[in-house]
DRENMARLUM-51088 format. One record per residue (C-alpha): residue number from 1; residue in three letters; x, y, z. Coordinates in steps of 0.25 Angstrom, whole numbers, always signed. Layout:
<r><n>NUM</n><res>ALA</res><u>X</u><v>Y</v><w>Z</w></r>
...
% end
This chain:
<r><n>1</n><res>MET</res><u>-72</u><v>+44</v><w>-41</w></r>
<r><n>2</n><res>VAL</res><u>-59</u><v>+58</v><w>-43</w></r>
<r><n>3</n><res>VAL</res><u>-47</u><v>+49</v><w>-40</w></r>
<r><n>4</n><res>ALA</res><u>-35</u><v>+54</v><w>-36</w></r>
<r><n>5</n><res>HIS</res><u>-22</u><v>+47</v><w>-38</w></r>
<r><n>6</n><res>LEU</res><u>-9</u><v>+49</v><w>-29</w></r>
<r><n>7</n><res>ILE</res><u>+1</u><v>+44</v><w>-34</w></r>
<r><n>8</n><res>LEU</res><u>+15</u><v>+40</v><w>-25</w></r>
<r><n>9</n><res>VAL</res><u>+29</u><v>+40</v><w>-36</w></r>
<r><n>10</n><res>HIS</res><u>+44</u><v>+41</v><w>-33</w></r>
<r><n>11</n><res>SER</res><u>+47</u><v>+38</v><w>-47</w></r>
<r><n>12</n><res>LYS</res><u>+42</u><v>+33</v><w>-60</w></r>
<r><n>13</n><res>PRO</res><u>+35</u><v>+48</v><w>-68</w></r>
<r><n>14</n><res>GLY</res><u>+31</u><v>+39</v><w>-80</w></r>
<r><n>15</n><res>GLN</res><u>+26</u><v>+29</v><w>-71</w></r>
<r><n>16</n><res>LEU</res><u>+16</u><v>+37</v><w>-64</w></r>
<r><n>17</n><res>MET</res><u>+13</u><v>+44</v><w>-76</w></r>
<r><n>18</n><res>ARG</res><u>+9</u><v>+30</v><w>-82</w></r>
<r><n>19</n><res>LEU</res><u>-1</u><v>+28</v><w>-70</w></r>
<r><n>20</n><res>VAL</res><u>-7</u><v>+43</v><w>-69</w></r>
<r><n>21</n><res>LYS</res><u>-11</u><v>+40</v><w>-84</w></r>
<r><n>22</n><res>LYS</res><u>-18</u><v>+25</v><w>-81</w></r>
<r><n>23</n><res>LEU</res><u>-26</u><v>+32</v><w>-70</w></r>
<r><n>24</n><res>VAL</res><u>-31</u><v>+47</v><w>-79</w></r>
<r><n>25</n><res>HIS</res><u>-46</u><v>+47</v><w>-78</w></r>
<r><n>26</n><res>SER</res><u>-55</u><v>+60</v><w>-77</w></r>
<r><n>27</n><res>LYS</res><u>-54</u><v>+61</v><w>-61</w></r>
<r><n>28</n><res>ALA</res><u>-41</u><v>+58</v><w>-56</w></r>
<r><n>29</n><res>PHE</res><u>-31</u><v>+64</v><w>-52</w></r>
<r><n>30</n><res>PHE</res><u>-17</u><v>+61</v><w>-48</w></r>
<r><n>31</n><res>PHE</res><u>-9</u><v>+66</v><w>-36</w></r>
<r><n>32</n><res>ILE</res><u>+6</u><v>+61</v><w>-36</w></r>
<r><n>33</n><res>HIS</res><u>+16</u><v>+61</v><w>-26</w></r>
<r><n>34</n><res>VAL</res><u>+30</u><v>+60</v><w>-31</w></r>
<r><n>35</n><res>ASP</res><u>+40</u><v>+53</v><w>-22</w></r>
<r><n>36</n><res>ALA</res><u>+51</u><v>+67</v><w>-15</w></r>
<r><n>37</n><res>LYS</res><u>+62</u><v>+62</v><w>-19</w></r>
<r><n>38</n><res>THR</res><u>+57</u><v>+58</v><w>-33</w></r>
<r><n>39</n><res>ASP</res><u>+57</u><v>+72</v><w>-45</w></r>
<r><n>40</n><res>ILE</res><u>+42</u><v>+77</v><w>-47</w></r>
<r><n>41</n><res>LEU</res><u>+45</u><v>+81</v><w>-58</w></r>
<r><n>42</n><res>PRO</res><u>+45</u><v>+68</v><w>-68</w></r>
<r><n>43</n><res>PHE</res><u>+33</u><v>+66</v><w>-62</w></r>
<r><n>44</n><res>ARG</res><u>+25</u><v>+79</v><w>-65</w></r>
<r><n>45</n><res>LYS</res><u>+31</u><v>+78</v><w>-80</w></r>
<r><n>46</n><res>ALA</res><u>+25</u><v>+63</v><w>-81</w></r>
<r><n>47</n><res>LEU</res><u>+11</u><v>+70</v><w>-76</w></r>
<r><n>48</n><res>GLU</res><u>+11</u><v>+84</v><w>-84</w></r>
<r><n>49</n><res>ASP</res><u>+0</u><v>+81</v><w>-93</w></r>
<r><n>50</n><res>VAL</res><u>-7</u><v>+74</v><w>-83</w></r>
<r><n>51</n><res>ASN</res><u>-21</u><v>+81</v><w>-79</w></r>
<r><n>52</n><res>GLY</res><u>-23</u><v>+80</v><w>-64</w></r>
<r><n>53</n><res>VAL</res><u>-8</u><v>+77</v><w>-56</w></r>
<r><n>54</n><res>TYR</res><u>-5</u><v>+82</v><w>-44</w></r>
<r><n>55</n><res>PHE</res><u>+8</u><v>+82</v><w>-40</w></r>
<r><n>56</n><res>VAL</res><u>+8</u><v>+80</v><w>-21</w></r>
<r><n>57</n><res>ASP</res><u>+17</u><v>+93</v><w>-16</w></r>
<r><n>58</n><res>LYS</res><u>+19</u><v>+87</v><w>-4</w></r>
<r><n>59</n><res>ARG</res><u>+30</u><v>+76</v><w>-9</w></r>
<r><n>60</n><res>VAL</res><u>+37</u><v>+64</v><w>+2</w></r>
<r><n>61</n><res>ASP</res><u>+51</u><v>+56</v><w>+0</w></r>
<r><n>62</n><res>ILE</res><u>+41</u><v>+44</v><w>+0</w></r>
<r><n>63</n><res>GLN</res><u>+50</u><v>+35</v><w>+6</w></r>
<r><n>64</n><res>TRP</res><u>+45</u><v>+18</v><w>+5</w></r>
<r><n>65</n><res>ALA</res><u>+36</u><v>+11</v><w>+17</w></r>
<r><n>66</n><res>THR</res><u>+38</u><v>+25</v><w>+23</w></r>
<r><n>67</n><res>TYR</res><u>+27</u><v>+37</v><w>+30</w></r>
<r><n>68</n><res>SER</res><u>+33</u><v>+43</v><w>+16</w></r>
<r><n>69</n><res>MET</res><u>+22</u><v>+37</v><w>+9</w></r>
<r><n>70</n><res>VAL</res><u>+12</u><v>+42</v><w>+17</w></r>
<r><n>71</n><res>GLU</res><u>+16</u><v>+55</v><w>+19</w></r>
<r><n>72</n><res>ALA</res><u>+17</u><v>+53</v><w>+2</w></r>
<r><n>73</n><res>THR</res><u>+1</u><v>+48</v><w>+1</w></r>
<r><n>74</n><res>VAL</res><u>-3</u><v>+58</v><w>+11</w></r>
<r><n>75</n><res>ASN</res><u>+2</u><v>+69</v><w>+5</w></r>
<r><n>76</n><res>GLY</res><u>-3</u><v>+65</v><w>-7</w></r>
<r><n>77</n><res>PHE</res><u>-18</u><v>+64</v><w>-2</w></r>
<r><n>78</n><res>GLU</res><u>-16</u><v>+79</v><w>+5</w></r>
<r><n>79</n><res>ALA</res><u>-13</u><v>+83</v><w>-10</w></r>
<r><n>80</n><res>ILE</res><u>-26</u><v>+76</v><w>-17</w></r>
<r><n>81</n><res>VAL</res><u>-34</u><v>+83</v><w>-5</w></r>
<r><n>82</n><res>ALA</res><u>-28</u><v>+97</v><w>-5</w></r>
<r><n>83</n><res>SER</res><u>-32</u><v>+96</v><w>-23</w></r>
<r><n>84</n><res>GLY</res><u>-45</u><v>+99</v><w>-20</w></r>
<r><n>85</n><res>LEU</res><u>-49</u><v>+87</v><w>-29</w></r>
<r><n>86</n><res>ALA</res><u>-61</u><v>+80</v><w>-30</w></r>
<r><n>87</n><res>ILE</res><u>-56</u><v>+68</v><w>-28</w></r>
<r><n>88</n><res>ASP</res><u>-63</u><v>+53</v><w>-22</w></r>
<r><n>89</n><res>TYR</res><u>-53</u><v>+46</v><w>-22</w></r>
<r><n>90</n><res>VAL</res><u>-34</u><v>+45</v><w>-21</w></r>
<r><n>91</n><res>ASN</res><u>-29</u><v>+31</v><w>-27</w></r>
<r><n>92</n><res>LEU</res><u>-16</u><v>+32</v><w>-21</w></r>
<r><n>93</n><res>LEU</res><u>-7</u><v>+26</v><w>-29</w></r>
<r><n>94</n><res>SER</res><u>+9</u><v>+23</v><w>-34</w></r>
<r><n>95</n><res>GLY</res><u>+18</u><v>+25</v><w>-46</w></r>
<r><n>96</n><res>GLN</res><u>+18</u><v>+11</v><w>-48</w></r>
<r><n>97</n><res>ASP</res><u>+5</u><v>+8</v><w>-51</w></r>
<r><n>98</n><res>TYR</res><u>-6</u><v>+6</v><w>-61</w></r>
<r><n>99</n><res>PRO</res><u>-18</u><v>+6</v><w>-61</w></r>
<r><n>100</n><res>ILE</res><u>-24</u><v>-9</v><w>-69</w></r>
<r><n>101</n><res>GLN</res><u>-39</u><v>-5</v><w>-71</w></r>
<r><n>102</n><res>PRO</res><u>-44</u><v>+5</v><w>-79</w></r>
<r><n>103</n><res>VAL</res><u>-44</u><v>+19</v><w>-71</w></r>
<r><n>104</n><res>SER</res><u>-59</u><v>+23</v><w>-74</w></r>
<r><n>105</n><res>LYS</res><u>-61</u><v>+8</v><w>-68</w></r>
<r><n>106</n><res>PHE</res><u>-55</u><v>+14</v><w>-55</w></r>
<r><n>107</n><res>HIS</res><u>-62</u><v>+27</v><w>-53</w></r>
<r><n>108</n><res>ASP</res><u>-76</u><v>+19</v><w>-56</w></r>
<r><n>109</n><res>PHE</res><u>-71</u><v>+9</v><w>-45</w></r>
<r><n>110</n><res>LEU</res><u>-69</u><v>+23</v><w>-35</w></r>
<r><n>111</n><res>LYS</res><u>-84</u><v>+26</v><w>-40</w></r>
<r><n>112</n><res>MET</res><u>-90</u><v>+14</v><w>-37</w></r>
<r><n>113</n><res>ASN</res><u>-83</u><v>+12</v><w>-22</w></r>
<r><n>114</n><res>PRO</res><u>-84</u><v>+30</v><w>-18</w></r>
<r><n>115</n><res>GLY</res><u>-78</u><v>+32</v><w>-5</w></r>
<r><n>116</n><res>LYS</res><u>-68</u><v>+18</v><w>-2</w></r>
<r><n>117</n><res>ALA</res><u>-54</u><v>+18</v><w>+2</w></r>
<r><n>118</n><res>PHE</res><u>-47</u><v>+7</v><w>-6</w></r>
<r><n>119</n><res>MET</res><u>-36</u><v>+1</v><w>+0</w></r>
<r><n>120</n><res>GLN</res><u>-30</u><v>-10</v><w>+6</w></r>
<r><n>121</n><res>CYS</res><u>-33</u><v>-12</v><w>+22</w></r>
<r><n>122</n><res>LEU</res><u>-26</u><v>-24</v><w>+28</w></r>
<r><n>123</n><res>ASP</res><u>-27</u><v>-23</v><w>+45</w></r>
<r><n>124</n><res>ILE</res><u>-14</u><v>-26</v><w>+47</w></r>
<r><n>125</n><res>GLU</res><u>-14</u><v>-32</v><w>+60</w></r>
<r><n>126</n><res>THR</res><u>-24</u><v>-44</v><w>+54</w></r>
<r><n>127</n><res>GLU</res><u>-20</u><v>-42</v><w>+37</w></r>
<r><n>128</n><res>TRP</res><u>-8</u><v>-37</v><w>+36</w></r>
<r><n>129</n><res>THR</res><u>+1</u><v>-39</v><w>+46</w></r>
<r><n>130</n><res>GLU</res><u>+14</u><v>-38</v><w>+40</w></r>
<r><n>131</n><res>ALA</res><u>+12</u><v>-23</v><w>+42</w></r>
<r><n>132</n><res>ILE</res><u>+10</u><v>-25</v><w>+57</w></r>
<r><n>133</n><res>SER</res><u>+23</u><v>-18</v><w>+60</w></r>
<r><n>134</n><res>ARG</res><u>+21</u><v>-7</v><w>+52</w></r>
<r><n>135</n><res>VAL</res><u>+9</u><v>-1</v><w>+64</w></r>
<r><n>136</n><res>ARG</res><u>+17</u><v>-10</v><w>+74</w></r>
<r><n>137</n><res>SER</res><u>+31</u><v>-5</v><w>+75</w></r>
<r><n>138</n><res>TYR</res><u>+40</u><v>+8</v><w>+69</w></r>
<r><n>139</n><res>HIS</res><u>+47</u><v>+8</v><w>+56</w></r>
<r><n>140</n><res>LEU</res><u>+56</u><v>+21</v><w>+55</w></r>
<r><n>141</n><res>THR</res><u>+56</u><v>+19</v><w>+41</w></r>
<r><n>142</n><res>HIS</res><u>+49</u><v>+33</v><w>+38</w></r>
<r><n>143</n><res>TRP</res><u>+61</u><v>+39</v><w>+48</w></r>
<r><n>144</n><res>SER</res><u>+75</u><v>+44</v><w>+44</w></r>
<r><n>145</n><res>ILE</res><u>+80</u><v>+38</v><w>+54</w></r>
<r><n>146</n><res>PRO</res><u>+96</u><v>+34</v><w>+56</w></r>
<r><n>147</n><res>GLY</res><u>+96</u><v>+18</v><w>+59</w></r>
<r><n>148</n><res>LYS</res><u>+79</u><v>+18</v><w>+59</w></r>
<r><n>149</n><res>TYR</res><u>+78</u><v>+3</v><w>+58</w></r>
<r><n>150</n><res>LYS</res><u>+86</u><v>-1</v><w>+69</w></r>
<r><n>151</n><res>PHE</res><u>+79</u><v>+10</v><w>+78</w></r>
<r><n>152</n><res>GLN</res><u>+65</u><v>+5</v><w>+73</w></r>
<r><n>153</n><res>LYS</res><u>+70</u><v>-9</v><w>+76</w></r>
<r><n>154</n><res>ALA</res><u>+73</u><v>-3</v><w>+91</w></r>
<r><n>155</n><res>LEU</res><u>+59</u><v>+4</v><w>+92</w></r>
<r><n>156</n><res>ASN</res><u>+51</u><v>-6</v><w>+89</w></r>
<r><n>157</n><res>LEU</res><u>+57</u><v>-15</v><w>+101</w></r>
<r><n>158</n><res>ILE</res><u>+56</u><v>-4</v><w>+110</w></r>
<r><n>159</n><res>MET</res><u>+44</u><v>+3</v><w>+106</w></r>
<r><n>160</n><res>PRO</res><u>+29</u><v>-3</v><w>+108</w></r>
<r><n>161</n><res>ARG</res><u>+20</u><v>-6</v><w>+95</w></r>
<r><n>162</n><res>ARG</res><u>+14</u><v>+5</v><w>+87</w></r>
<r><n>163</n><res>LYS</res><u>+0</u><v>+7</v><w>+87</w></r>
<r><n>164</n><res>LEU</res><u>-8</u><v>+16</v><w>+78</w></r>
<r><n>165</n><res>PRO</res><u>-12</u><v>+29</v><w>+81</w></r>
<r><n>166</n><res>GLU</res><u>-28</u><v>+28</v><w>+86</w></r>
<r><n>167</n><res>ASN</res><u>-26</u><v>+14</v><w>+87</w></r>
<r><n>168</n><res>LEU</res><u>-30</u><v>+12</v><w>+70</w></r>
<r><n>169</n><res>ILE</res><u>-30</u><v>-2</v><w>+64</w></r>
<r><n>170</n><res>PRO</res><u>-18</u><v>-3</v><w>+55</w></r>
<r><n>171</n><res>VAL</res><u>-22</u><v>-8</v><w>+42</w></r>
<r><n>172</n><res>GLY</res><u>-16</u><v>-5</v><w>+26</w></r>
<r><n>173</n><res>ARG</res><u>-10</u><v>-14</v><w>+15</w></r>
<r><n>174</n><res>SER</res><u>-6</u><v>-7</v><w>+1</w></r>
<r><n>175</n><res>GLN</res><u>-3</u><v>+9</v><w>+2</w></r>
<r><n>176</n><res>TRP</res><u>-12</u><v>+11</v><w>-11</w></r>
<r><n>177</n><res>PHE</res><u>-26</u><v>+14</v><w>-8</w></r>
<r><n>178</n><res>THR</res><u>-38</u><v>+23</v><w>-16</w></r>
<r><n>179</n><res>ILE</res><u>-45</u><v>+33</v><w>-7</w></r>
<r><n>180</n><res>THR</res><u>-55</u><v>+42</v><w>-5</w></r>
<r><n>181</n><res>LEU</res><u>-56</u><v>+54</v><w>-3</w></r>
<r><n>182</n><res>LYS</res><u>-59</u><v>+57</v><w>+9</w></r>
<r><n>183</n><res>HIS</res><u>-51</u><v>+46</v><w>+14</w></r>
<r><n>184</n><res>VAL</res><u>-38</u><v>+53</v><w>+10</w></r>
<r><n>185</n><res>VAL</res><u>-44</u><v>+66</v><w>+18</w></r>
<r><n>186</n><res>PHE</res><u>-46</u><v>+56</v><w>+28</w></r>
<r><n>187</n><res>ILE</res><u>-30</u><v>+51</v><w>+27</w></r>
<r><n>188</n><res>ILE</res><u>-25</u><v>+66</v><w>+27</w></r>
<r><n>189</n><res>ARG</res><u>-32</u><v>+71</v><w>+38</w></r>
<r><n>190</n><res>ARG</res><u>-30</u><v>+58</v><w>+50</w></r>
<r><n>191</n><res>LEU</res><u>-16</u><v>+60</v><w>+46</w></r>
<r><n>192</n><res>GLU</res><u>-16</u><v>+74</v><w>+50</w></r>
<r><n>193</n><res>THR</res><u>-23</u><v>+75</v><w>+62</w></r>
<r><n>194</n><res>ASN</res><u>-17</u><v>+62</v><w>+68</w></r>
<r><n>195</n><res>PRO</res><u>-1</u><v>+63</v><w>+65</w></r>
<r><n>196</n><res>ALA</res><u>+0</u><v>+49</v><w>+74</w></r>
<r><n>197</n><res>PHE</res><u>-2</u><v>+44</v><w>+61</w></r>
<r><n>198</n><res>SER</res><u>+9</u><v>+48</v><w>+53</w></r>
<r><n>199</n><res>ARG</res><u>+17</u><v>+47</v><w>+67</w></r>
<r><n>200</n><res>PHE</res><u>+13</u><v>+31</v><w>+67</w></r>
<r><n>201</n><res>PHE</res><u>+15</u><v>+28</v><w>+50</w></r>
<r><n>202</n><res>SER</res><u>+29</u><v>+35</v><w>+49</w></r>
<r><n>203</n><res>TYR</res><u>+33</u><v>+24</v><w>+59</w></r>
<r><n>204</n><res>SER</res><u>+28</u><v>+14</v><w>+49</w></r>
<r><n>205</n><res>TRP</res><u>+32</u><v>+6</v><w>+40</w></r>
<r><n>206</n><res>ALA</res><u>+25</u><v>+8</v><w>+27</w></r>
<r><n>207</n><res>PRO</res><u>+15</u><v>+14</v><w>+32</w></r>
<r><n>208</n><res>ASP</res><u>+7</u><v>+20</v><w>+20</w></r>
<r><n>209</n><res>GLU</res><u>+2</u><v>+5</v><w>+19</w></r>
<r><n>210</n><res>ILE</res><u>-5</u><v>+7</v><w>+33</w></r>
<r><n>211</n><res>ILE</res><u>-8</u><v>+23</v><w>+35</w></r>
<r><n>212</n><res>PHE</res><u>-21</u><v>+25</v><w>+25</w></r>
<r><n>213</n><res>GLN</res><u>-29</u><v>+11</v><w>+26</w></r>
<r><n>214</n><res>THR</res><u>-28</u><v>+13</v><w>+43</w></r>
<r><n>215</n><res>LEU</res><u>-30</u><v>+27</v><w>+43</w></r>
<r><n>216</n><res>LEU</res><u>-44</u><v>+26</v><w>+33</w></r>
<r><n>217</n><res>TYR</res><u>-48</u><v>+11</v><w>+41</w></r>
<r><n>218</n><res>ASN</res><u>-47</u><v>+19</v><w>+53</w></r>
<r><n>219</n><res>SER</res><u>-56</u><v>+28</v><w>+51</w></r>
<r><n>220</n><res>THR</res><u>-71</u><v>+29</v><w>+47</w></r>
<r><n>221</n><res>PHE</res><u>-66</u><v>+26</v><w>+33</w></r>
<r><n>222</n><res>ARG</res><u>-64</u><v>+11</v><w>+37</w></r>
<r><n>223</n><res>SER</res><u>-77</u><v>+7</v><w>+28</w></r>
<r><n>224</n><res>ASP</res><u>-71</u><v>+16</v><w>+16</w></r>
<r><n>225</n><res>ILE</res><u>-60</u><v>+4</v><w>+14</w></r>
<r><n>226</n><res>VAL</res><u>-60</u><v>-7</v><w>+4</w></r>
<r><n>227</n><res>ASN</res><u>-48</u><v>-15</v><w>+8</w></r>
<r><n>228</n><res>ASP</res><u>-44</u><v>-14</v><w>-8</w></r>
<r><n>229</n><res>ASN</res><u>-32</u><v>-5</v><w>-12</w></r>
<r><n>230</n><res>LEU</res><u>-39</u><v>-9</v><w>-27</w></r>
<r><n>231</n><res>ARG</res><u>-22</u><v>-11</v><w>-29</w></r>
<r><n>232</n><res>TYR</res><u>-15</u><v>-25</v><w>-36</w></r>
<r><n>233</n><res>ILE</res><u>-2</u><v>-26</v><w>-30</w></r>
<r><n>234</n><res>ASP</res><u>+5</u><v>-38</v><w>-29</w></r>
<r><n>235</n><res>TRP</res><u>+14</u><v>-41</v><w>-16</w></r>
<r><n>236</n><res>SER</res><u>+15</u><v>-54</v><w>-20</w></r>
<r><n>237</n><res>GLU</res><u>+29</u><v>-52</v><w>-19</w></r>
<r><n>238</n><res>GLY</res><u>+28</u><v>-51</v><w>-3</w></r>
<r><n>239</n><res>LEU</res><u>+39</u><v>-39</v><w>-5</w></r>
<r><n>240</n><res>LYS</res><u>+37</u><v>-25</v><w>+3</w></r>
<r><n>241</n><res>ASN</res><u>+32</u><v>-19</v><w>-10</w></r>
<r><n>242</n><res>PRO</res><u>+23</u><v>-26</v><w>-21</w></r>
<r><n>243</n><res>LYS</res><u>+25</u><v>-32</v><w>-33</w></r>
<r><n>244</n><res>MET</res><u>+29</u><v>-26</v><w>-47</w></r>
<r><n>245</n><res>LEU</res><u>+20</u><v>-30</v><w>-55</w></r>
<r><n>246</n><res>THR</res><u>+22</u><v>-34</v><w>-69</w></r>
<r><n>247</n><res>LYS</res><u>+15</u><v>-40</v><w>-83</w></r>
<r><n>248</n><res>ASP</res><u>+14</u><v>-52</v><w>-73</w></r>
<r><n>249</n><res>ASP</res><u>+5</u><v>-48</v><w>-64</w></r>
<r><n>250</n><res>LEU</res><u>-4</u><v>-43</v><w>-74</w></r>
<r><n>251</n><res>PRO</res><u>-17</u><v>-52</v><w>-73</w></r>
<r><n>252</n><res>SER</res><u>-16</u><v>-50</v><w>-58</w></r>
<r><n>253</n><res>MET</res><u>-16</u><v>-37</v><w>-58</w></r>
<r><n>254</n><res>MET</res><u>-28</u><v>-36</v><w>-68</w></r>
<r><n>255</n><res>GLN</res><u>-37</u><v>-45</v><w>-61</w></r>
<r><n>256</n><res>SER</res><u>-36</u><v>-39</v><w>-47</w></r>
<r><n>257</n><res>GLY</res><u>-45</u><v>-30</v><w>-50</w></r>
<r><n>258</n><res>CYS</res><u>-34</u><v>-20</v><w>-43</w></r>
<r><n>259</n><res>PHE</res><u>-36</u><v>-3</v><w>-49</w></r>
<r><n>260</n><res>PHE</res><u>-21</u><v>-4</v><w>-48</w></r>
<r><n>261</n><res>ALA</res><u>-6</u><v>-10</v><w>-47</w></r>
<r><n>262</n><res>ARG</res><u>+6</u><v>-7</v><w>-42</w></r>
<r><n>263</n><res>LYS</res><u>+18</u><v>-9</v><w>-42</w></r>
<r><n>264</n><res>PHE</res><u>+22</u><v>-6</v><w>-57</w></r>
<r><n>265</n><res>ALA</res><u>+36</u><v>-4</v><w>-63</w></r>
<r><n>266</n><res>GLU</res><u>+36</u><v>+8</v><w>-72</w></r>
<r><n>267</n><res>ASN</res><u>+33</u><v>+4</v><w>-88</w></r>
<r><n>268</n><res>ASP</res><u>+32</u><v>-11</v><w>-83</w></r>
<r><n>269</n><res>GLU</res><u>+22</u><v>-18</v><w>-95</w></r>
<r><n>270</n><res>VAL</res><u>+13</u><v>-21</v><w>-85</w></r>
<r><n>271</n><res>LEU</res><u>+8</u><v>-7</v><w>-87</w></r>
<r><n>272</n><res>SER</res><u>+4</u><v>-6</v><w>-101</w></r>
<r><n>273</n><res>LEU</res><u>-1</u><v>-19</v><w>-99</w></r>
<r><n>274</n><res>ILE</res><u>-10</u><v>-13</v><w>-88</w></r>
<r><n>275</n><res>ASP</res><u>-14</u><v>-2</v><w>-96</w></r>
<r><n>276</n><res>ALA</res><u>-16</u><v>-13</v><w>-107</w></r>
<r><n>277</n><res>LYS</res><u>-27</u><v>-21</v><w>-98</w></r>
<r><n>278</n><res>ILE</res><u>-36</u><v>-7</v><w>-91</w></r>
<r><n>279</n><res>ASP</res><u>-35</u><v>+3</v><w>-105</w></r>
% end
């Protein structure tokens, strides 16, 4: 299976270099989206000796929990499709992710599971109810409007509850996933042919955790979905961001059966401990 790793980064070119070099494989390519407000040159320099690396030209100034994350991801999807490379799977990562199994095992796993989409798809109405307000209420996080949060509060008092275009069933959880190229092409075309999806999710909080899963789930590709994104992420601290993993988390993550884990700090000793385990 040929894998295109789409990696979204905004800082720490050295950490990105370590991640990419750990994922080098004869059937792997790398598409890097560097946040538009970040100097891209250090990232290019860090990866200049690695084959199969492409930088996404259409860059986005990513703001946390806004539709800009969706835009950056879609731009990466489009760059992968436009490359003309014979890609089977697209693996979405951040620069703070790291493999916790040998990369050869990841490729072997995908070869044994052709056509599957590995992504968390929790039903927002019944399983991930904390996200209900993301699709029912208006969120102006994405928009640069003076006094937007006061306006947001008033808007939600007077406007009826929002409904997804085409009455889609909303699902999701983690924005990080591994899907096939045919799924990527489908997502691009759905967004192109129905701008209502982009409009709707631009008024949602953290839409990147919902939009891609929802589009696939409400399509003929639903049977392809495996409700597992193959990633170890610790939400035990109850915060809006997952726990930063350290050496204390090593036993749990290595026993999880996942292929990747997040989030890691640059040069944390846990990365070297992981290397010792999987090498």
